[in-house]
Every structure is written in C-alpha cells, then in structure tokens.
N, C-alpha and C positions, 0 to 999 in steps of 0.2 A: 596500414592504406588511409590517406587523407579522407577525410568528409567535407565536402566542398560545401559552402552554404546554398540555400536554397530550397525549395518546396520538396518535401517528401510524402508517398503515401504510405502510411502504417498498414501493416495486415488485415486489420478489421476495417479498412476503408475508411479512414482518417486523415485527414490532412496537417502535416504540421509544417511550420518552417525553422530552419536549421538557422540559427546565428552566428554559430561556431562550435569551436571546442575549448576547452580550457581542463588545467590541471589543479589537482589536489593538492596545496600548498604544504600538506606534510609528507605526502605518501608520492607525488609526480604523478599517482595513474591521471589517464588522461577521461573526459567526461565530455560528452556533448551538451549543447545547449538548446534547446528550440522551445518553439512557441505553438501552441494550438492555433489551428486555424478555423473553428469553429467556435461554440460556445460552450466552453465547459466549465459549471461550475466549481470544480474542485481548485484550478489553478489556468493562468493562462501560460505560464513558462515552466519548463521541466527541464531536467537536468537528467542524463543516464548514461551508466559506463560505458567508454564507448566500446569495450569488447561486447557490450550486451546489445547495444545498437546496432551493430554490425552482425551479429547473428543470425542464424535461421533457426524456422520455426516450422513445426509440423502442422499441416492443416488437414485433413481427411487423406493422411498417407504421404502428402506430399510434402517435400521442404521448399520454404518460400522466405524472403527476405524479411526480417520485423520491420524494416524501412526501405523503400526502393525511390531513390532518387527521380523527379518526375521533371523539374525543370528548375 
C-alpha cells in the first residue's frame, strides 16, 4: 500500500504530517517519516515502520486505524 504525503490523524487525536517514506539501507524495510503538528517536547520528527503505521488498534473493543488520512 502506498502512503501518500499529507495530514493524518492519530487514533489518540493528534495530528501529524507525513513527509514521505524511506527504506533502511541495510534491510530495505520501509519506514514512514512524519512530523508532529503540535508542540511535542520529545521530538518534532518521527519514523515508524510502515507495517506499524498501517495497522489497526483496538479502542473500546473496536478496531480503528492507527493513522487516518485527512487531507
């Protein structure tokens, strides 16, 4: 699945902007590079395995996407 750049909503109601994807130079595993759109003192830029970015999480017994594209 292709992850398009843009604004995403995390299941915890925080917004992130996906900058793009990249690959680990040793394993070729795909990662998503994204930016927090709120004041996060831990970091502004983040990376997550593409498989984890695309997975669903269970909230109150209901499966929802970890990140949902919004624009």
